[in-house]
KEKOL-51115 format. One record per atom (N, C-alpha, C, CB): x, y, z; residue in three letters. Coordinates in steps of 0.05 Angstrom, whole numbers, plus 5000, padded with zeros to 4 digits. Glycine has a CB too. Example, Ala and Ser with C-alpha at 12.3 -4.5 7.8 and 13.67 -1.06 7.14 Angstrom:
BEGIN
526448865156Ala 524649105156Ala 526449345156Ala 522649115181Ala 525749555142Ser 527349795143Ser 525850015157Ser 528249885114Ser 
//
This chain:
BEGIN
322429262548Met 325129342538Met 324829582519Met 326529102523Met 326429782523Pro 326130032507Pro 326829982478Pro 327930252518Pro 325530132460Arg 326030112432Arg 327130382422Arg 323430032416Arg 328730372401Leu 330130612392Leu 330730582363Leu 332830652408Leu 330430802349Ser 331130812320Ser 334230822319Ser 329831052305Ser 335430592309Phe 338330572309Phe 339530752288Phe 339130282305Phe 340830962298Thr 342631132281Thr 345131162297Thr 341231412273Thr 347231242283Val 349731282298Val 349431492319Val 352031362278Val 348031702313Arg 347731932332Arg 346131842356Arg 346232162319Arg 343931682352Asn 342331592375Asn 343831402392Asn 339731462365Asn 345431222380Ile 346931032396Ile 349131182412Ile 348330822378Ile 350331382400Glu 352331532415Glu 351131682439Glu 353731732397Glu 348631752437Lys 347231892459Lys 346631712483Lys 344732022449Lys 346531452478Leu 345931272500Leu 348231282521Leu 345730972490Leu 347431332546Thr 349431382567Thr 349831132584Thr 348531612585Thr 352331112595Phe 352930892613Phe 352030972641Phe 356030832612Phe 351030792656Asp 350230842684Asp 351330622701Asp 347030852686Asp 353630672715Pro 354830462731Pro 353030362753Pro 357430572743Pro 351030522761Asp 349330442783Asp 347130242774Asp 348030682796Asp 346630232748Lys 344530052738Lys 345829812725Lys 342730202718Lys 344229602721Gly 345129372706Gly 345029432677Gly 343429132713Gly 345829252660Pro 345729292631Pro 342829342621Pro 347029062616Pro 342629502601Val 340029562589Val 340029482560Val 339229872593Val 338029342550Asp 337829252522Asp 335929432507Asp 336928962520Asp 336829542485Tyr 335229702467Tyr 334829552441Tyr 336429982462Tyr 332429572429Phe 331829432404Phe 331229632382Phe 329629232407Phe 332129582358Asp 331729752336Asp 328829752327Asp 333529672312Asp 327629992323Thr 324830002315Thr 324529922286Thr 323830292319Thr 326629932271Asn 326429872242Asn 327329592235Asn 328130072226Asn 328929472251Thr 329929202246Thr 329329022270Thr 333029202240Thr 327228872267Arg 326328702290Arg 328428482296Arg 323628572283Arg 329228472321Gly 331128272330Gly 333928372333Gly 331128052311Gly 334528612322Leu 337128732325Leu 337128902350Leu 337928902300Leu 339028852368Gly 339129002393Gly 341929092400Gly 338128832415Gly 342029262420Ile 344629352431Ile 344429362461Ile 345429632419Ile 346329242474Arg 346429242503Arg 348329452513Arg 347228962514Arg 347229632530Val 348929842542Val 349629752570Val 347430122542Val 352129702574Gly 353029622601Gly 354329852615Gly 355029392599Gly 356029792634Gln 357230002650Gln 359330152634Gln 358529892675Gln 360630002615Phe 362830132600Phe 362730082570Phe 365430042611Phe 360929902561Thr 360929832532Thr 358129832521Thr 362229552529Thr 358029842495Lys 355529822480Lys 355929592460Lys 354630092466Lys 354329382461Thr 354729142445Thr 352329072429Thr 355528912464Thr 352729042403Phe 350528952385Phe 350028652389Phe 351229012355Phe 347528572387Phe 346828292389Phe 344428232371Phe 346328202418Phe 344127972365Ala 341727882350Ala 340027712368Ala 342527722324Ala 337427722365Lys 335627572382Lys 333527442364Lys 334327742404Lys 332927192369Ala 330927052352Ala 329526832369Ala 332126932326Ala 327026772361Asp 325626552374Asp 325926302357Asp 322526622377Asp 326626082371Val 327125822358Val 325025622367Val 330025722363Val 323825482348Ser 321825282355Ser 323125062373Ser 320725152330Ser 321725002395Asp 322624802414Asp 320124662426Asp 324524912436Asp 319324442415Pro 316824312425Pro 317024212453Pro 316224072407Pro 319424202465Arg 319724102492Arg 318824312513Arg 322524022498Arg 318724572505Thr 317924782523Thr 314924822523Thr 319325042516Thr 313824942544Lys 310924982546Lys 309925162524Lys 310325102574Lys 311525372517Lys 310625562497Lys 311125452469Lys 312125822500Lys 312725252466Gly 313325142440Gly 315725272426Gly 310925162423Gly 317025462440Tyr 319325592428Tyr 321025702451Tyr 318525832409Tyr 323525772444Arg 325325902463Arg 326926122449Arg 327225692476Arg 328026302464Thr 329426532453Thr 332426482454Thr 328726782468Thr 333826542432Val 336726522431Val 337926792424Val 337626302411Val 340326832433Arg 341727082428Arg 344527022417Arg 341927262454Arg 345627222402Lys 348227192391Lys 349527472390Lys 348227062363Lys 351927492401Val 353427742401Val 354527802373Val 355627742422Val 354228052364Leu 355228122338Leu 357928272340Leu 353228302323Leu 358228432360Gly 360728582364Gly 360128842379Gly 362028642337Gly 362228962390Arg 362029212405Arg 361829452386Arg 364329242424Arg 360129642394Phe 359929892379Phe 362530042382Phe 357530072390Phe 363630122360Gly 366330252360Gly 368330062347Gly 367230322388Gly 367929802353Glu 369629602340Glu 368429512313Glu 370029352358Glu 365729512312Ile 364329472287Ile 362329702285Ile 362829202285Ile 361629772260Thr 359830002256Thr 356929902256Thr 360430142229Thr 355030082258Leu 352230012256Leu 351629882230Leu 350530262260Leu 352829972208Glu 352329852182Glu 353329562181Glu 353730022160Glu 355629512193Gln 356729242194Gln 354929052210Gln 359529242205Gln 353929162233Ala 352129002250Ala 349528932234Ala 351429152275Ala 348529122219Arg 346029072204Arg 346528862182Arg 344929332191Arg 348828882169Lys 349528692148Lys 349728402159Lys 352028772133Lys 351028382182Gln 351228122195Gln 348428012202Gln 352928132220Gln 346828192211Phe 344128112220Phe 342228042197Phe 342928332237Phe 342228202176Met 340328172155Met 341228002131Met 339428442145Met 343928002127Gly 344927872103Gly 344928072080Gly 343327622096Gly 346428012059Tyr 346528202037Tyr 347528052012Tyr 348228442043Tyr 347228181989Asp 348228071964Asp 350828211958Asp 346128101941Asp 353028061958Asp 355628201953Asp 356428211924Asp 357828061969Asp 354628101906Gly 355128121878Gly 356627881867Gly 356528361872Gly 358127741883Glu 359627501874Glu 358727251888Glu 362627551879Glu 358727261914Glu 357927021929Glu 354926971929Glu 358927041958Glu 353427171920Gly 350527141921Gly 349427201949Gly 349726861913Gly 347027091955Phe 345727161980Phe 347227042004Phe 342827061980Phe 347927202024Val 349127112048Val 347027132070Val 351627282056Val 346226912082Pro 344026912101Pro 344727082126Pro 343226632110Pro 342927242135Gly 343327402158Gly 343427232183Gly 341227612161Gly 344627342204Leu 345027182229Leu 342327112241Leu 346627342249Leu 340327292239Arg 337727232251Arg 336526982237Arg 335927472249Arg 336826972211Leu 335826742196Leu 337226482204Leu 336026792166Leu 339926512207Val 341526282216Val 340626182243Val 344526352216Val 340126372261Leu 339226292288Leu 336526152287Leu 339026542306Leu 334726252271Lys 332126132270Lys 332125852257Lys 330226312254Lys 334125802240Arg 334325542227Arg 335925342243Arg 335625572200Arg 337325432264Gln 339025252279Gln 337425032293Gln 340725402299Gln 338724802296Lys 337424582309Lys 337124632339Lys 338924322304Lys 335024522350Val 334624552379Val 336724392394Val 331724472387Val 338024522411Arg 340124382426Arg 338724212448Arg 342124582439Arg 339923992454Thr 338823812474Thr 340923742495Thr 337723562461Thr 340023702519Asn 341823622540Asn 342023312542Asn 341023732567Asn 340723182523Gly 340822892522Gly 338622752537Gly 343422802533Gly 336822892549Ser 334722772565Ser 332822612548Ser 333222982580Ser 332622672522Asp 330822522504Asp 332322332486Asp 329122722488Asp 334922302489Val 336522122473Val 336221832483Val 339522212472Val 335521652465Thr 335221372473Thr 337921222471Thr 333021232457Thr 337920992483Leu 340320822481Leu 340820742452Leu 340120572499Leu 338720702437Glu 339020622409Glu 340320852393Glu 336220562397Glu 339521102398Lys 340821322385Lys 343721352393Lys 339221582390Lys 344221292418Met 346921312429Met 348821102416Met 347021282459Met 347720872410Leu 349120662396Leu 350020752368Leu 347520402394Leu 348120882354Glu 348720992328Glu 350821212329Glu 346221092314Glu 350521392349Ala 352421612352Ala 355221522359Ala 351421812373Ala 355421302374Tyr 358021202383Tyr 359721132359Tyr 357620952401Tyr 358720982341Phe 360320902318Phe 360421122296Phe 359220642306Phe 358521302296Arg 358621522276Arg 360621742284Arg 355821642272Arg 360821792310Glu 362422022319Glu 365121942330Glu 360922162340Glu 365421712343Lys 367921632355Lys 369821532334Lys 367421422376Lys 372421542341Arg 374521442323Arg 376121232338Arg 376321672313Arg 377621072322Thr 379320872334Thr 381721012346Thr 380120662313Thr 383520852359Ala 385820962373Ala 387721102353Ala 387420742387Ala 387721012328Asp 389421142308Asp 387921352292Asp 390520932289Asp 385621442301Gly 384221662289Gly 382521592265Gly 386121872282Gly 382021342260Arg 380421262236Arg 377621192244Arg 381721022223Arg 375821192224Asp 373121092228Asp 373220792233Asp 371321162203Asp 371120702248Tyr 370920412252Tyr 370320272226Tyr 368820352274Tyr 371420032223Lys 370819882199Lys 367919812198Lys 372619632197Lys 366719812174Pro 363819742172Pro 363219462184Pro 363019732143Pro 365019272181Ser 364519012192Ser 364519022223Ser 366718812183Ser 366219192235Thr 366219222264Thr 363619352273Thr 368519402273Thr 362719552259Val 360219692266Val 357819492264Val 359719932248Val 357719342242Arg 355519142239Arg 355618932261Arg 355719012212Arg 358018842267Gly 358318622287Gly 357418712315Gly 361118532288Gly 358418942324Tyr 357719032351Tyr 354819132352Tyr 359619252359Tyr 353819252331Thr 351019332331Thr 349219092333Thr 350419492305Thr 349918882319Arg 348318642321Arg 348418522349Arg 349318432301Arg 350718522362Ile 350918422389Ile 349318582409Ile 353918412398Ile 349618842408Val 348119012427Val 345119002423Val 349119302424Val 344219012398Thr 341319002394Thr 340218732401Thr 340719062364Thr 341818522398His 340818252405His 340618212435His 342618032393His 342618312450His 342718262479His 340918462494His 345518282489His 340518702483Phe 339218912499Phe 336819032484Phe 341119142505Phe 335318862471Glu 333018952455Glu 331019112472Glu 331518712443Glu 330519032497Thr 328519172513Thr 329619422526Thr 327518982536Thr 332319462525Trp 333519702537Trp 333919922516Trp 336119632549Trp 333819862491Leu 334520052470Leu 332720292470Leu 334519922443Leu 330220262478Thr 328320492478Thr 328620662503Thr 325520382475Thr 330220592522Leu 330520752546Leu 332021002540Leu 332020592568Leu 331221222552Thr 332721472549Thr 335121462568Thr 330921722555Thr 336921652565Leu 339321642582Leu 338721682611Leu 341221862573Leu 336821862619Pro 336121882648Pro 334921612658Pro 334122102653Pro 333421472641Gln 332321212649Gln 334521002652Gln 330221122629Gln 336521022634Val 338820832636Val 340320882662Val 340720862612Val 340621132670Ala 342021202695Ala 340621092719Ala 342421502697Ala 338021042717Lys 336420942740Lys 336320642742Lys 333621062739Lys 337620502723Leu 337720212725Leu 339120132751Leu 339120082700Leu 337719972767Thr 338819902793Thr 340819672791Thr 336619822813Thr 342619652810Pro 344619432809Pro 343319152807Pro 346319442834Pro 341119112821Asp 339718852820Asp 338818792791Asp 337318852839Asp 337718992778Val 336718952750Val 339118892732Val 335219202740Val 341319032735Val 343618992717Val 344818712722Val 345719212723Val 345118642747Ile 346318382754Ile 344518152744Ile 346718352784Ile 341918182748Glu 340017972738Glu 340117952708Glu 337218042748Glu 340318182694Ser 340418172665Ser 343018042656Ser 340218462653Ser 345218092669Tyr 347717972662Tyr 347617672666Tyr 350018092678Tyr 346517572688Lys 346417292693Lys 344617152673Lys 345417242722Lys 342517282665His 340717172645His 342217142618His 338217342641His 343717352611Ser 345217352586Ser 347417142587Ser 346417622580Ser 348717112610Glu 350816912614Glu 349816632611Glu 352116952641Glu 347316582622Gly 346216312619Gly 345316252591Gly 343816292637Gly 344616462576Lys 343616422548Lys 345916412528Lys 341616632541Lys 347916592532His 350016622511His 352816542521His 350116912502His 353016462546Gly 355616382557Gly 357016622569Gly 357216252535Gly 359016572586Pro 360416792599Pro 361916982580Pro 362416682619Pro 363016872558Tyr 364517042539Tyr 362517222523Tyr 366216872520Tyr 360317102515Gly 358317252500Gly 357117472516Gly 356217072489Gly 356517412542Ala 355317612559Ala 357317832565Ala 354417482586Ala 359717762571Arg 361717962578Arg 362218152554Arg 364417832586Arg 362418032530Asn 362918192507Asn 360718402502Asn 363218012482Asn 358218312506Ala 355918492502Ala 355818712522Ala 353318332503Ala 356218642548Phe 356118842569Phe 358419042569Phe 355918712596Phe 360818942561Val 363119132558Val 362619332536Val 365718972553Val 361419232514Met 360819412491Met 358719622500Met 359819262467Met 356619532514Leu 354519722523Leu 355719922542Leu 352219562535Leu 357419832560Ser 358620002579Ser 360320222566Ser 360419852599Ser 361620162544Ala 363220362529Ala 361320572517Ala 364920232507Ala 359020482507Ile 357020672496Ile 355920862517Ile 354720512482Ile 355420752541Ile 354320912563Ile 356521112572Ile 353420742586Ile 359021022573Asn 361221202581Asn 361421432562Asn 363921052582Asn 361021382536Tyr 361121602516Tyr 358721792521Tyr 361021482488Tyr 356421672528Ala 354021842533Ala 354522022557Ala 351521672538Ala 356021922577Met 356622082601Met 358322332594Met 358021912622Met 360022292574Val 361822512566Val 360222712548Val 364222412550Val 358522602531Lys 357122772512Lys 354722912525Lys 356122612488Lys 353322772543Tyr 350922882555Tyr 351122852586Tyr 348322742545Tyr 352922992598Pro 353322962627Pro 350823052644Pro 355723132636Pro 349223222632Ala 346823312647Ala 344723092647Ala 345723562635Ala 344822912628Ala 342722702626Ala 343522442640Ala 342222642597Ala 346122382641Ile 347022132654Ile 349722182666Ile 347121902634Ile 349822152693Gly 352322212707Gly 353821962717Gly 351722392730Gly 352421732717Thr 353721492726Thr 353121262707Thr 352721412755Thr 354821062706Asn 354520832690Asn 353520602707Asn 357120752675Asn 350920522705Pro 349820312722Pro 351220042718Pro 346920282717Pro 352620002695Leu 353919752690Leu 356519712706Leu 354419712661Leu 357419922719Asn 359819912735Asn 359619702757Asn 360520182746Asn 357219642766Val 356919452788Val 357919182780Val 353919432795Val 357919112753Leu 358918862744Leu 361918842747Leu 358118812715Leu 363219062742Arg 366119072744Arg 367119082773Arg 367319312728Arg 365819252788Phe 366719282816Phe 365919032833Phe 365419532829Phe 363718902825Gly 362818672840Gly 364018412830Gly 359818652838Gly 365818432810Lys 367118192798Lys 365117982788Lys 368918062819Lys 362918082776His 360917892766His 361717782739His 358218042764His 363217932723Met 364017832697Met 366517662698Met 364418072678Met 366317432687Lys 368617252687Lys 370817362669Lys 367816972678Lys 373317332678Lys 375517432663Lys 375917252638Lys 378117442680Lys 376317382615Ile 376617222591Ile 379517142588Ile 375817392566Ile 379916882587Gln 382616772584Gln 383316762554Gln 382816492597Gln 385816792548Ala 386716782520Ala 386116492510Ala 389716852517Ala 385016472487Arg 384316212475Arg 386916082464Arg 382216242453Arg 387015832467Thr 389415682459Thr 388815452440Thr 390915582483Thr 386215412432Glu 385515172417Glu 387015172390Glu 382515152413Glu 388114942383Arg 389514902358Arg 389614602354Arg 392415032358Arg 390414522330Leu 390614242324Leu 393314132334Leu 390414192293Leu 393113892347Glu 395513772358Glu 395413472351Glu 395613812389Glu 397713362344Gly 398013072341Gly 396012942322Gly 397912932367Gly 394512742332Lys 392612592316Lys 390212762308Lys 391712352331Lys 389913002320Glu 387613172313Glu 387813272285Glu 387513412332Glu 390213292274Phe 390513382246Phe 389113192227Phe 393513392238Phe 389412922231Ala 388112732214Ala 385112722218Ala 389312452219Ala 384312752244Ile 381412762250Ile 380113002237Ile 381012772281Ile 381513232239Phe 380513482226Phe 380213432196Phe 382413712232Phe 382213322183Tyr 382213282154Tyr 379913102146Tyr 384813172145Tyr 379512882161Gln 377312702155Gln 374612842159Gln 377512452171Gln 374413002181Gly 371913132187Gly 371013332167Gly 372113262214Gly 372813482155Ile 372013692137Ile 371113582110Ile 374313892132Ile 371513322105Gln 370513192081Gln 367513182081Gln 371712912077Gln 366313222104Lys 363313212106Lys 362113472095Lys 362513172135Lys 363713682092Phe 362713932082Phe 362513922051Phe 364514162090Phe 360914102041Asn 360914152012Asn 363814222005Asn 359014392004Asn 364814131982Glu 367614161975Glu 368514451974Glu 368214031949Glu 366614631968Asn 367314921968Asn 368015021996Asn 364915081956Asn 366314932015Ile 366815012043Ile 369314872054Ile 364414952061Ile 369614612047Arg 372014462055Arg 374514602045Arg 371814182044Arg 374514682020Asp 376914822009Asp 377515082023Asp 376514871979Asp 375415222032Cys 375815472046Cys 377115432073Cys 373115632049Cys 376215222087Tyr 377515152113Tyr 380515082108Tyr 376114912126Tyr 381114932088Leu 383814862082Leu 385515102074Leu 383914652059Leu 384315282059Phe 385715532051Phe 386415692075Phe 383915692031Phe 384515712094Cys 385015852120Cys 387515732133Cys 382515832139Cys 387515462134Leu 389715332148Leu 392415372134Leu 389115032151Leu 392515332108Tyr 395015352093Tyr 396215632093Tyr 394615252065Tyr 394515832097His 395516112096His 395316252123His 394016272075His 394116122143Gly 393816252169Gly 392016492168Gly 396516332180Gly 389916482151Leu 388216712147Leu 386016712168Leu 386916712119Leu 384916952173Arg 382516972190Arg 380116882173Arg 382217272200Arg 378016822187Ser 375616712174Ser 374616882152Ser 373416672195Ser 374217142157Gln 373117322137Gln 375117382114Gln 372317582150Gln 377617372120Glu 379617422099Glu 379517202078Glu 382417432112Glu 379016952087Ala 378916732067Ala 376116732054Ala 379416472081Ala 374016752070Ala 371316732060Ala 370616942039Ala 369316742083Ala 371717182043Thr 371017412025Thr 373017452003Thr 370817662041Thr 374917262000Leu 377017291980Leu 375717311952Leu 379017061981Leu 376617511936Arg 375517551909Arg 377717471888Arg 374617841905Arg 376717391865Trp 378617311844Trp 380317541835Trp 377017211820Trp 379417791837Glu 381018021829Glu 383518051845Glu 379318271830Glu 383617921869Tyr 385917941887Tyr 387717701885Tyr 385017991915Tyr 387117521866Val 388817281862Val 390217311835Val 387017021863Val 392817271835Asn 394417281810Asn 395617011806Asn 396617511812Asn 394416851789Leu 395316581784Leu 397916581767Leu 393216421771Leu 398416791752Asp 400816811736Asp 403316851754Asp 400617031715Asp 402917031773Arg 405217091791Arg 405116921817Arg 405217391798Arg 402916771820Leu 402616591843Leu 402616751869Leu 404816381843Leu 400916961869Thr 400717131893Thr 397717191899Thr 402217401889Thr 397217271923Leu 394517361931Leu 394817611948Leu 392917141946Leu 392717771948Thr 392518011964Thr 390018011981Thr 392618271945Thr 390418082007Ile 388118122025Ile 388118412031Ile 388317942051Ile 386418572017Pro 386618862020Pro 385518972046Pro 385118991998Pro 383618822058Asp 382318922083Asp 382818732105Asp 379218962078Asp 384818772121Thr 385518602144Thr 384718742170Thr 388518532144Thr 385018592192Lys 384218702218Lys 385818952225Lys 384618492239Lys 388418962219Asn 390019192226Asn 390119402203Asn 392819112233Asn 388419362182Arg 388119542160Arg 390619562142Arg 387519822170Arg 392519382146Arg 394919372129Arg 394519152109Arg 397519332145Arg 394519212083Pro 394119002063Pro 396218772066Pro 394219112034Pro 395318532061Leu 397118302062Leu 397718212034Leu 395818072079Leu 400318202028Tyr 401218092002Tyr 402717832008Tyr 403018301987Tyr 401717611997Ala 402917352003Ala 403217181978Ala 401217212024Ala 405117001978Pro 405416811956Pro 403416581959Pro 408316701955Pro 403016431938Leu 401416191939Leu 403215951943Leu 399716161914Leu 402415761959Cys 403815501961Cys 402615301942Cys 403815401991Cys 403815071939Arg 402814871921Arg 400014781929Arg 404614621920Arg 399514751955Gln 396914661965Gln 394714871959Gln 397114611995Gln 395315121964Ser 393215321959Ser 392815361929Ser 394015591972Ser 394815331913Leu 394515351884Leu 392715131874Leu 397315331870Leu 392914891884Glu 391214671876Glu 388314741883Glu 392014411890Glu 387914861907Ile 385214931915Ile 384015141896Ile 385215051944Ile 385615341889Leu 384715551871Leu 384015451843Leu 386715781870Leu 385615261834Glu 385115141808Glu 382514991807Glu 387414961799Glu 381914851830Arg 379314711832Arg 377014911832Arg 379214541857Arg 377315121847Arg 375115321849Arg 374815461822Arg 375715531871Arg 376915521808Leu 376815651782Leu 375315481762Leu 379615731772Leu 375815211763Ala 374615031744Ala 371515021749Ala 375814751747Ala 370615071773Gln 367815061779Gln 366515331783Gln 367414891805Gln 368015541776Arg 367015811780Arg 364615871761Arg 369216011775Arg 362515981773Glu 360316081757Glu 361016341744Glu 357716101774Glu 360216381720Glu 360916631705Glu 359916871720Glu 359716621677Glu 361717061724Gly 361017311737Gly 361217311767Gly 358317391729Gly 361617081779Cys 361817061809Cys 364517181818Cys 361516771819Cys 364417381835Pro 366917511843Pro 368517361865Pro 366417791853Pro 367117181879Phe 368417051902Phe 369716791895Phe 366317011924Phe 372016741907Val 373416491903Val 371816261916Val 376316501915Val 370616321940Phe 369016131954Phe 366116231956Phe 370216071982Phe 364516201935Pro 361816311935Pro 360016161954Pro 360616301907Pro 357816291962Ala 355816171979Ala 354815911967Ala 353516361985Ala 354315721985Val 353415461975Val 350315461973Val 354315231995Val 349315381951Lys 346415371947Lys 345315121960Lys 345715371916Lys 343015161974Thr 341714931988Thr 338914911977Thr 341714972018Thr 337414711988Val 334714671980Val 332914901989Val 333614401992Val 333415002013Arg 331815212024Arg 332615492013Arg 331915212054Arg 335215532010Tyr 336115792002Tyr 337915771977Tyr 337715922025Tyr 337415951958Ser 339015951933Ser 341816051939Ser 337716121912Ser 342116231958Thr 344716341967Thr 344216511992Thr 346116511944Thr 346316572006Asn 346016752029Asn 346417042020Asn 348016682052Asn 345917222038Lys 345917512030Lys 348717612023Lys 344817672053Lys 350717492035Thr 353417592030Thr 354517512002Thr 355317492051Thr 353617281992Gly 354617181966Gly 357117011969Gly 355317421949Gly 358316991993His 360616821997His 360016622020His 363116992003His 361716432023Val 361316232044Val 361616362072Val 363316002041Val 360516222091Arg 360816312119Arg 362016072134Arg 358116402132Arg 364316122146Leu 365715912161Leu 364815932190Leu 368815942159Leu 363415722199Met 362215722226Met 363715532244Met 359215652225Met 364415632268Ala 365815462287Ala 364115232297Ala 366715632311Ala 361515282300Thr 359715072309Thr 359514842289Thr 356815182314Thr 359414912263Ala 359414702242Ala 362014552241Ala 358814822215Ala 364214692245Leu 366914572245Leu 367114372268Leu 369114782246Leu 366214452291Lys 366314272315Lys 364514032311Lys 365514422340Lys 362214072299Leu 360313852295Leu 361413642276Leu 357613962284Leu 362613732254Asn 363513542234Asn 366213412241Asn 363813682207Asn 367813542257Thr 370413422264Thr 370413292292Thr 372513632263Thr 368513372309Gly 368513272336Gly 370713392353Gly 368812972336Gly 372113602343Leu 374313732357Leu 373414002369Leu 376713762339Leu 374614082390Asn 374114342402Asn 376014542387Asn 374614342433Asn 375314592363Ile 377014772346Ile 375214982333Ile 378414602324Ile 376215232333Thr 374915452320Thr 376315512294Thr 374715702338Thr 375015682278Val 376315772253Val 378915922259Val 374415942236Val 378816082279His 381316232286His 383416042297His 380716452307His 382515812307Gly 384415612317Gly 386115502294Gly 382915382330Gly 385115512270Leu 386715422247Leu 389015622242Leu 384915392222Leu 388415872246Arg 390516082243Arg 392616032265Arg 389316372245Arg 391715972289Arg 393515922311Arg 395215672305Arg 392015882338Arg 394015472292Thr 395415232285Thr 397715292265Thr 393515022273Thr 397115462245Phe 399115542225Phe 401415672239Phe 397815742205Phe 400915862257Ile 403116002270Ile 404715822288Ile 402016242287Ile 403415642303Thr 404815452320Thr 406515262304Thr 402715292337Thr 405415162282Thr 407014982265Thr 409515132254Thr 405314882241Thr 409115382246Ala 411415532235Ala 413615562257Ala 410515812225Ala 412815622281Arg 414715662302Arg 416215402309Arg 413415782327Arg 414815182308Arg 416114922313Arg 418114862291Arg 414014702315Arg 417714982268Leu 419714952246Leu 421915162248Leu 418314962219Leu 421815322269Lys 423715542274Lys 423415762253Lys 426515432273Lys 421015792244Ile 420316012225Ile 418816222242Ile 418615922200Ile 420016442248Phe 418816642266Phe 418016902251Phe 420816702288Phe 420017052243Glu 419317312231Glu 417717282205Glu 421917472224Glu 418417082189Asp 416917042164Asp 414016952170Asp 418316832147Asp 413616802191Ala 410916722199Ala 409216962206Ala 410916522222Ala 410517162220Asp 409117402227Asp 408417562201Asp 410817582245Asp 410217572182Arg 409617712157Arg 407417572142Arg 412217732140Arg 407417312142Leu 405317162127Leu 402617192139Leu 406116862126Leu 402517242165Thr 399917282179Thr 399317582185Thr 399917132205Thr 401017752173Asn 400618042174Asn 400818162202Asn 397918112163Asn 402418032219His 402918152245His 405018372242His 403917932266His 404518602254Val 406218832250Val 408718812267Val 404719092258Val 411018852254Asp 413618862267Asp 414119142275Asp 415918742249Asp 413819202301Ser 414019482311Ser 416919552319Ser 412219532334Ser 418819372315Thr 421619442321Thr 422719642301Thr 423319182322Thr 424919762308Val 426219962290Val 426919822264Val 428720082304Val 428019582265Ser 428719442241Ser 426319382224Ser 430219182248Ser 424119292237Gly 421719232223Gly 420519472209Gly 419719102241Gly 420519702223Arg 419219942212Arg 420820072191Arg 418720142235Arg 423520072193His 425220232176His 427120082157His 426720422192His 427719832164Tyr 429819702149Tyr 428919452135Tyr 432019632167Tyr 426619342142Asp 425719082130Asp 424819132102Asp 423518962147Asp 426219012082Ala 425419042054Ala 424618782041Ala 427819172039Ala 423918582058Thr 423118322047Thr 420518352032Thr 422818112070Thr 420218182011Asp 417718201995Asp 416517931992Asp 418418321967Asp 414517911974Val 413017661971Val 414817421964Val 410917701949Val 416817471946Glu 418517251938Glu 420117131961Glu 420317341915Glu 420817311980Asp 422417222003Asp 420717032021Asp 423417452019Asp 418117052019Leu 416316892036Leu 415416632023Leu 413917062043Leu 416116591998Arg 415116361983Arg 416116101995Arg 415916381954Arg 418716082000Arg 419815832011Arg 418915772039Arg 422915842011Arg 418915972058Pro 417815922085Pro 414915832084Pro 418116172102Pro 413215952067Leu 410415872066Leu 410215582057Leu 408916062048Leu 411715512036Gln 411515242026Gln 412515032047Gln 413215212001Gln 414415102063Thr 415414932084Thr 413214882105Thr 417915052097Thr 411815102112Ile 409715082132Ile 407414922121Ile 408715362141Ile 406514982097Ala 404214842085Ala 404814552081Ala 403514972057Ala 407314482073Gly 408114202070Gly 407914052096Gly 410914182059Gly 408714182118Glu 408614052144Glu 405714012153Glu 410114212165Glu 404014212148Leu 401214182154Leu 399913962139Leu 399714452149Leu 400513932113Glu 399413722097Glu 400413452107Glu 400313762067Glu 402913432114Arg 404013172125Arg 402613092151Arg 407013202130Arg 402113292168Leu 400813232194Leu 398013132190Leu 400913472212Leu 396613242169Met 393813172164Met 393612892152Met 392513372147Met 395512822134Thr 395212582119Thr 396812342131Thr 396212622091Thr 398812402145Glu 400512182156Glu 399112032178Glu 403212302166Glu 398911772175Gly 397711602196Gly 394711582195Gly 398511712223Gly 393411732177Ala 390511712176Ala 389711462160Ala 389311972162Ala 387711322169Ala 387011062157Ala 385811102130Ala 385010912175Ala 384011292127Lys 382611322101Lys 382711612092Lys 379711222103Lys 385011722092Val 385312002083Val 386512002055Val 387012162103Val 385412162038Phe 386412182011Phe 387312462005Phe 384312081991Phe 389212491988Arg 390112751980Arg 388312861958Arg 393012751970Arg 387713121960Leu 386013241939Leu 387813321916Leu 384513491950Leu 386813271892His 388213351868His 386413521851His 389213101852His 
//
């Protein structure tokens, strides 16, 4: 490539030759600064070698256009290339230095499934444009790493080569070990991560090998769960939870009396409870809308018991229970487990089933809109979005009616059931 001492006069002397292809000239005084003479234009550019261990030479060359001669001056091109001190902003790095510092671009061929899992939650957003909640990230990361431990080290090209037989066999193994719902949940999550990889690194992975599960109808369709307490099950449930430590028992009852989700009750902090105004706040709910609710008589009794036994400085209403083996769990608060609930009650009931029981009981009492407000279900109607001005005090009587009915169902007809005071 020809070299030339870049001056305005020398650049003007460079002639266009329509019969030849573009010719690149490099400045003898400024290494890396060039000008391309085409058929009709002269264009300044910067050129630099960037370290790239994936290449045989260990580096590759990158270029960046600075601007056309005539639209920018030689002096402007040099300033862009070299950088300069403008007296106020301080040192401005030249383009050549920026190019040399830039990260090596990748087509994704060396990206592993584990890195793609991290990128999925770091880069993607929810449907409403927000970051994923930390609890969601932790939950799904735990599921994927648990189900696909041997696949996480695979690169995207290796993932693309997973055969249908391998995928189907892996799914059946997971289904036998974790059940159809657990297997489906894990594979649907992994499929979403691979789909994102296909968009981000199309050169590395062009197909999703997990599609065979969907097209082949291998994954069982998840039916909406309907478990809830009915009839005599209320008394059986009430008797069964007496087997728990009273702290855990109270948390299950609190879930039921307020229709809360498991984590909403388990992580409740004293700072969000106002015993003077008889209200509570759940700041972090599933739909990210804070829940402001009144306290009923039953939940107030629970809170007074917990307050009387509160250890100084403990922020949680329902702190983790100390056992012989463990002084406390890592979270610091109780964990409500469906398996333990089923074991102690003998009922096919989950923690979320208690929330479903609250809503069903409210509807049987002909309490509809207020039940939705108490469980933080969003009213998307025009009236709900723009005209509903109900507040905590408006919900106090409906909540007490629901809680009273739940208490009656649990205690009425039970042979040896006692009311907690």
